[in-house]
C-alpha positions as CSV (number, residue, x, y, z in Angstrom):
1,X,69.6,137.5,-63.0
2,X,72.7,139.7,-63.1
3,X,75.3,138.4,-65.6
4,X,78.8,139.8,-66.0
5,X,81.9,138.9,-68.0
6,X,83.6,135.9,-66.5
7,X,80.5,134.6,-64.7
8,X,79.3,131.0,-65.2
9,X,75.7,130.5,-66.4
10,X,74.9,126.8,-66.3
11,X,77.8,125.1,-68.1
12,X,78.8,128.2,-69.9
13,X,81.5,130.8,-69.1
14,X,80.5,134.3,-70.2
15,X,83.2,135.7,-72.6
16,X,81.5,139.0,-73.8
17,X,78.2,140.7,-74.2
18,X,76.9,140.8,-77.7
19,X,73.8,143.0,-77.3
20,X,70.6,143.6,-75.4
21,X,67.0,144.5,-76.0
22,X,63.4,144.2,-74.8
23,X,63.6,140.4,-74.9
24,X,66.9,140.0,-72.9
25,X,70.6,140.1,-73.1
26,X,72.8,138.1,-75.5
27,X,76.3,136.9,-74.5
28,X,79.2,135.1,-76.2
29,X,79.9,132.1,-74.1
30,X,82.1,128.9,-74.0
31,X,80.9,125.5,-72.9
32,X,82.9,124.1,-70.0
33,X,83.2,120.6,-71.5
34,X,83.1,120.9,-75.3
35,X,84.9,124.3,-75.4
36,X,82.4,125.2,-78.2
37,X,81.8,128.9,-78.4
38,X,78.1,129.8,-78.7
39,X,75.6,132.6,-78.1
40,X,73.4,132.4,-75.0
41,X,70.4,134.7,-74.4
42,X,69.0,135.4,-71.0
43,X,65.3,136.1,-71.7
44,X,63.8,139.2,-70.2
45,X,66.6,139.8,-67.8
46,X,65.5,142.2,-65.1
47,X,61.7,142.2,-65.9
48,X,59.4,141.9,-62.9
49,X,57.4,139.1,-64.6
50,X,60.5,137.2,-66.0
51,X,59.3,133.7,-65.2
52,X,55.8,134.3,-66.5
53,X,57.0,135.9,-69.7
54,X,59.5,133.1,-70.4
55,X,56.9,130.5,-69.7
56,X,54.6,132.2,-72.3
57,X,57.5,132.1,-74.8
58,X,58.2,128.4,-74.2
59,X,56.1,127.2,-77.1
60,X,57.7,129.6,-79.6
61,X,61.1,128.6,-78.3
62,X,60.3,124.9,-78.9
63,X,59.0,125.7,-82.4
64,X,62.1,127.7,-83.2
65,X,64.4,124.9,-81.9
66,X,62.7,122.6,-84.4
67,X,63.6,124.8,-87.4
68,X,66.5,123.7,-89.5
69,X,67.2,126.2,-92.3
70,X,70.5,127.7,-93.6
71,X,69.1,131.2,-93.2
72,X,67.8,130.8,-89.6
73,X,70.0,131.1,-86.6
74,X,69.7,127.7,-84.9
75,X,68.6,127.2,-81.2
76,X,70.7,124.4,-79.7
77,X,69.4,124.2,-76.2
78,X,67.5,125.9,-73.4
79,X,67.6,125.7,-69.6
80,X,66.3,127.5,-66.5
81,X,68.6,129.4,-64.1
82,X,66.3,130.3,-61.2
83,X,63.4,132.1,-62.8
84,X,65.4,133.0,-66.0
85,X,65.2,131.0,-69.1
86,X,68.4,130.8,-71.0
87,X,68.6,130.0,-74.7
88,X,71.8,128.5,-76.3
89,X,72.0,129.6,-79.9
90,X,74.3,129.5,-82.9
91,X,77.0,132.1,-82.7
92,X,76.9,134.0,-86.0
93,X,80.1,135.6,-87.1
94,X,79.5,138.8,-89.1
95,X,77.5,141.9,-88.5
96,X,73.9,143.0,-88.4
97,X,72.0,144.5,-91.3
98,X,71.8,147.6,-89.3
99,X,75.6,148.0,-89.4
100,X,75.5,147.3,-93.1
101,X,73.0,150.2,-93.6
102,X,75.1,152.5,-91.4
103,X,78.1,151.9,-93.7
104,X,76.2,153.1,-96.8
105,X,74.2,151.9,-99.8
106,X,74.6,148.5,-101.3
107,X,74.1,147.4,-104.9
108,X,70.8,146.2,-106.4
109,X,72.4,142.8,-106.8
110,X,73.1,142.6,-103.0
111,X,69.6,143.9,-102.2
112,X,68.0,141.1,-104.2
113,X,70.3,138.5,-102.8
114,X,69.6,139.4,-99.2
115,X,65.9,139.6,-100.0
116,X,65.8,136.2,-101.5
117,X,67.6,134.6,-98.6
118,X,65.5,136.3,-95.9
119,X,62.2,135.4,-97.7
120,X,63.4,131.8,-98.1
121,X,63.9,131.7,-94.3
122,X,60.5,133.3,-93.7
123,X,58.7,131.0,-96.0
124,X,60.2,127.9,-94.3
125,X,59.3,129.3,-90.8
126,X,55.8,130.1,-91.7
127,X,55.2,126.7,-93.2
128,X,56.3,125.3,-89.8
129,X,53.9,127.5,-87.8
130,X,56.5,130.0,-86.6
131,X,55.9,133.8,-87.0
132,X,58.7,136.2,-86.2
133,X,56.8,139.3,-85.3
134,X,59.9,141.5,-84.9
135,X,61.8,141.6,-88.1
136,X,64.2,144.5,-88.2
137,X,67.7,145.2,-89.5
138,X,69.0,144.4,-86.0
139,X,67.6,140.9,-86.2
140,X,69.1,140.1,-89.6
141,X,72.7,139.0,-89.5
142,X,75.0,139.0,-92.5
143,X,77.9,136.4,-92.4
144,X,81.4,137.0,-93.8
145,X,80.4,135.2,-97.1
146,X,77.1,137.1,-97.5
147,X,74.9,134.4,-95.9
148,X,71.8,135.9,-94.3
149,X,70.7,134.7,-90.9
150,X,67.4,135.7,-89.3
151,X,67.5,135.6,-85.5
152,X,65.0,135.7,-82.6
153,X,62.2,133.8,-84.4
154,X,58.9,133.6,-82.5
155,X,60.2,135.6,-79.5
156,X,58.8,139.1,-80.1
157,X,55.3,139.9,-79.2
158,X,54.5,143.2,-80.8
159,X,54.3,146.9,-79.8
160,X,52.7,146.4,-76.4
161,X,55.2,143.9,-75.2
162,X,58.5,145.6,-74.4
163,X,58.8,147.4,-77.7
164,X,58.9,150.9,-76.1
165,X,61.0,152.0,-73.2
166,X,59.5,153.5,-70.1
167,X,60.1,157.0,-71.4
168,X,58.1,156.2,-74.6
169,X,61.2,156.4,-76.9
170,X,61.3,153.9,-79.7
171,X,63.8,151.1,-79.3
172,X,64.3,150.7,-83.0
173,X,61.6,148.2,-84.2
174,X,58.8,150.8,-84.5
175,X,59.9,151.7,-88.1
176,X,59.2,148.1,-89.2
177,X,55.9,147.3,-87.4
178,X,52.9,146.4,-89.4
179,X,49.7,148.6,-88.9
180,X,48.0,145.7,-87.2
181,X,50.9,145.4,-84.7
182,X,50.6,149.1,-84.0
183,X,46.9,148.6,-83.4
184,X,47.7,145.8,-81.0
185,X,45.5,143.3,-82.9
186,X,46.3,139.8,-83.7
187,X,49.1,139.5,-86.3
188,X,50.0,136.7,-88.6
189,X,52.5,135.8,-91.3
190,X,51.5,138.8,-93.4
191,X,52.8,141.0,-90.6
192,X,56.3,139.5,-91.2
193,X,55.9,140.3,-94.9
194,X,55.2,144.0,-94.1
195,X,58.1,144.2,-91.7
196,X,60.5,142.6,-94.1
197,X,59.2,144.9,-96.9
198,X,60.0,147.9,-94.7
199,X,63.6,146.5,-94.2
200,X,64.1,145.9,-97.9
201,X,62.6,149.4,-98.7
202,X,65.4,150.9,-96.5
203,X,68.0,148.6,-98.1
204,X,67.0,149.6,-101.6
205,X,66.6,153.4,-101.1
206,X,68.7,154.2,-98.0
207,X,65.6,155.6,-96.3
208,X,63.0,154.2,-93.9
209,X,59.4,154.1,-95.2
210,X,58.3,156.2,-92.3
211,X,60.6,158.2,-90.1
212,X,58.7,160.6,-87.8
213,X,60.1,162.7,-85.0
214,X,58.4,160.7,-82.2
215,X,57.2,157.2,-81.5
216,X,53.6,158.5,-81.9
217,X,54.3,160.0,-85.3
218,X,56.0,156.8,-86.5
219,X,53.0,154.7,-85.4
220,X,50.6,157.1,-86.9
221,X,52.4,157.1,-90.2
222,X,52.4,153.3,-90.2
223,X,48.6,153.3,-90.0
224,X,47.6,156.3,-92.0
225,X,50.3,157.4,-94.4
226,X,51.3,155.8,-97.7
227,X,55.1,155.3,-98.3
228,X,56.9,157.3,-101.0
229,X,57.4,155.0,-104.0
230,X,61.0,153.8,-103.9
231,X,61.6,154.7,-107.5
232,X,61.0,158.4,-106.6
233,X,63.7,158.2,-104.0
234,X,66.1,156.4,-106.3
235,X,65.3,156.2,-110.1
236,X,67.7,153.2,-110.5
237,X,65.2,151.0,-108.6
238,X,63.6,148.7,-111.1
239,X,59.9,149.2,-111.6
240,X,59.2,145.6,-110.7
241,X,61.0,146.0,-107.4
242,X,59.2,149.3,-106.7
243,X,55.8,147.6,-107.2
244,X,56.8,144.6,-105.1
245,X,57.9,146.8,-102.1
246,X,54.8,148.9,-102.3
247,X,52.6,145.7,-102.3
248,X,54.5,144.3,-99.3
249,X,53.8,147.6,-97.4
250,X,50.0,147.7,-98.1
251,X,48.0,148.8,-95.0
252,X,45.4,146.1,-95.6
253,X,47.0,142.6,-95.0
254,X,44.6,141.2,-97.7
255,X,46.3,143.4,-100.3
256,X,49.9,142.3,-99.5
257,X,51.6,139.2,-100.6
258,X,49.7,136.4,-98.9
259,X,52.8,134.2,-98.4
260,X,56.5,134.8,-98.1
261,X,57.0,132.3,-100.9
262,X,54.9,134.4,-103.2
263,X,57.0,137.4,-102.4
264,X,60.2,135.3,-102.8
265,X,59.2,134.2,-106.3
266,X,58.6,137.8,-107.4
267,X,62.0,138.8,-106.1
268,X,63.6,135.8,-107.9
269,X,62.0,137.0,-111.2
270,X,63.4,140.4,-110.7
271,X,66.8,138.9,-109.9
272,X,66.7,136.8,-113.1
273,X,65.8,139.9,-115.2
274,X,68.6,141.9,-113.6
275,X,71.1,139.2,-114.3
276,X,69.9,138.8,-117.9
277,X,70.1,142.6,-118.4
278,X,73.6,142.7,-117.1
279,X,74.7,139.8,-119.4
280,X,72.9,141.4,-122.3
281,X,74.6,144.8,-121.8
282,X,78.0,143.1,-122.1
283,X,77.2,141.0,-125.1
284,X,75.2,143.8,-126.9
285,X,78.4,145.8,-127.3
286,X,79.9,142.9,-129.4
287,X,76.7,142.4,-131.4
288,X,76.2,146.1,-132.0
289,X,76.7,147.3,-135.7
290,X,78.4,150.4,-134.3
291,X,81.0,148.2,-132.7
292,X,81.8,146.4,-135.9
293,X,81.8,149.6,-137.9
294,X,84.3,151.1,-135.4
295,X,86.4,147.9,-135.6
296,X,86.4,148.1,-139.4
297,X,87.4,151.7,-139.3
298,X,90.3,151.0,-137.0
299,X,91.5,148.2,-139.3
300,X,91.3,150.5,-142.3
301,X,93.2,153.2,-140.6
302,X,95.9,150.8,-139.4
303,X,96.2,149.2,-142.9
304,X,96.5,152.6,-144.6
305,X,99.0,153.8,-142.1
306,X,101.1,150.7,-142.6
307,X,101.1,151.0,-146.4
308,X,102.0,154.7,-146.2
309,X,104.9,154.1,-143.8
310,X,106.1,151.2,-146.0
311,X,106.0,153.3,-149.2
312,X,107.7,156.2,-147.4
313,X,110.5,154.1,-146.1
314,X,111.2,152.6,-149.6
315,X,110.8,155.8,-151.7
316,X,114.0,157.2,-153.4
317,X,113.7,160.6,-151.8
318,X,113.6,159.0,-148.4
319,X,116.6,156.8,-149.2
320,X,118.6,159.8,-150.5
321,X,117.6,161.9,-147.5
322,X,118.6,159.2,-145.2
323,X,122.0,158.7,-146.9
324,X,122.7,162.4,-146.8
325,X,121.7,162.8,-143.2
326,X,123.7,159.8,-141.9
327,X,127.5,159.8,-142.2
328,X,128.8,157.4,-144.8
329,X,131.2,155.9,-142.3
330,X,128.3,154.3,-140.6
331,X,127.5,152.1,-143.7
332,X,129.4,148.9,-144.4
333,X,131.9,149.4,-147.2
334,X,132.9,146.9,-149.8
335,X,136.6,146.6,-150.6
336,X,138.2,145.6,-153.9
337,X,141.9,145.0,-154.2
338,X,143.8,145.6,-157.5
339,X,147.5,145.3,-158.0
340,X,149.4,147.5,-160.4
341,X,153.0,147.5,-161.5
342,X,154.2,151.1,-161.5
343,X,156.9,152.5,-163.8
344,X,160.3,152.0,-162.2
345,X,162.1,155.1,-161.1
346,X,165.8,155.7,-161.0
347,X,167.5,153.8,-158.3
348,X,164.3,152.0,-157.0
349,X,163.1,148.6,-157.9
350,X,159.6,148.2,-159.1
351,X,157.1,147.3,-156.4
352,X,153.6,146.0,-156.5
353,X,151.1,148.6,-155.1
354,X,147.8,147.6,-153.7
355,X,145.0,150.1,-154.5
356,X,141.8,149.8,-152.4
357,X,138.6,151.3,-153.8
358,X,135.6,151.7,-151.5
359,X,132.1,151.4,-152.8
360,X,128.9,151.9,-150.8
361,X,127.0,148.7,-150.1
362,X,124.1,148.2,-152.4
363,X,120.7,148.7,-151.0
364,X,117.9,146.3,-151.7
365,X,115.7,146.6,-154.8
366,X,112.9,149.2,-154.7
367,X,109.9,146.9,-155.4
368,X,107.6,149.9,-155.5
369,X,109.3,151.5,-158.5
370,X,109.8,148.4,-160.6
371,X,108.3,148.8,-164.0
372,X,105.3,146.6,-164.6
373,X,105.0,144.6,-167.9
374,X,101.6,144.5,-169.6
375,X,99.7,141.4,-168.6
376,X,97.3,141.5,-171.6
377,X,98.3,140.1,-175.1
378,X,99.5,142.7,-177.5
379,X,98.0,142.9,-181.0
380,X,100.0,143.5,-184.1
381,X,99.0,147.1,-184.1
382,X,100.2,147.6,-180.5
383,X,103.7,146.2,-181.0
384,X,106.4,148.7,-180.2
385,X,108.5,150.2,-182.9
386,X,111.9,148.6,-183.5
387,X,114.9,149.2,-185.6
388,X,113.7,146.7,-188.2
389,X,110.1,148.2,-188.2
390,X,110.3,151.9,-187.7
391,X,107.1,153.6,-187.1
392,X,105.8,155.8,-189.9
């Protein structure tokens, strides 16, 4: 079925194309009656066996529609349009994890947060009999508030089913396939654990576990080559996370985490340790003896500087220098008035003359130069000499 912008598919008007892949094309659409904007996916659009393929996927679609988890994109409805099966899904605002990786590295806190949410979704789905089989950064959506949403549950079928183009070039999921998927053998929930481990490996290190120059090289590495330990690519990766990622990427499914819940609990423990270390690093500064020694030294320096400045300001030499440097006219002057009767002169009557004398204003007492009296009692031998009792 050919779908273009503005077309009507069932009760939905196509607004925009959101993406496409081996399983079909995804569009943003608006319901004609409710006006609710949702995502619709036309399964296997253009495949010669569209109807047969969609029919084989019907059971997985029904299982996915039964899932109700905050980290799983919900399936709201499904209907046939001719031979094409159309899924109506939750429209997720945000961007894919692939776009996040393209923008650069994220913090360890973010890696552990995304890992915990994705593993919670996987654990829930596996408990309800749904296996993803195609976990990749393109199928992990990150909402505006950091909420992780896994999409396309139960719809992918492995490396033989539309995972390679006709030219043999990888479509993007080869880097995250488990060895059993590459072999084409039956895969189970532990394949999802391997795939998510590969996604988290790239999120933690910035590099894919295996990145050959061709599809054959990538598949060969998935089966035969051991991944480089994440801690060798980035020494800041905690040893516990390094061990968890390597365990998730074990070639033998029996040596991996056997359930997503087991993997999630390990990640939760690493997350708790990281949070405790972050809190401890902040409080250890306050508890450190070096901190208190430095604080005491600062207080001593400030106290000494304050005493020195106070003594300098009140010292006689400072006061004399200040009085000399500053014009006397700037100080307040005290006025005293005295009246004198001058001697009369010839031909002039005597007049009272007012004489004004100016004295500098007195400064405050110098408490630092005040003589101290002895505070201990004096004996009769220590009494000072007086006029009545001269010393011998």
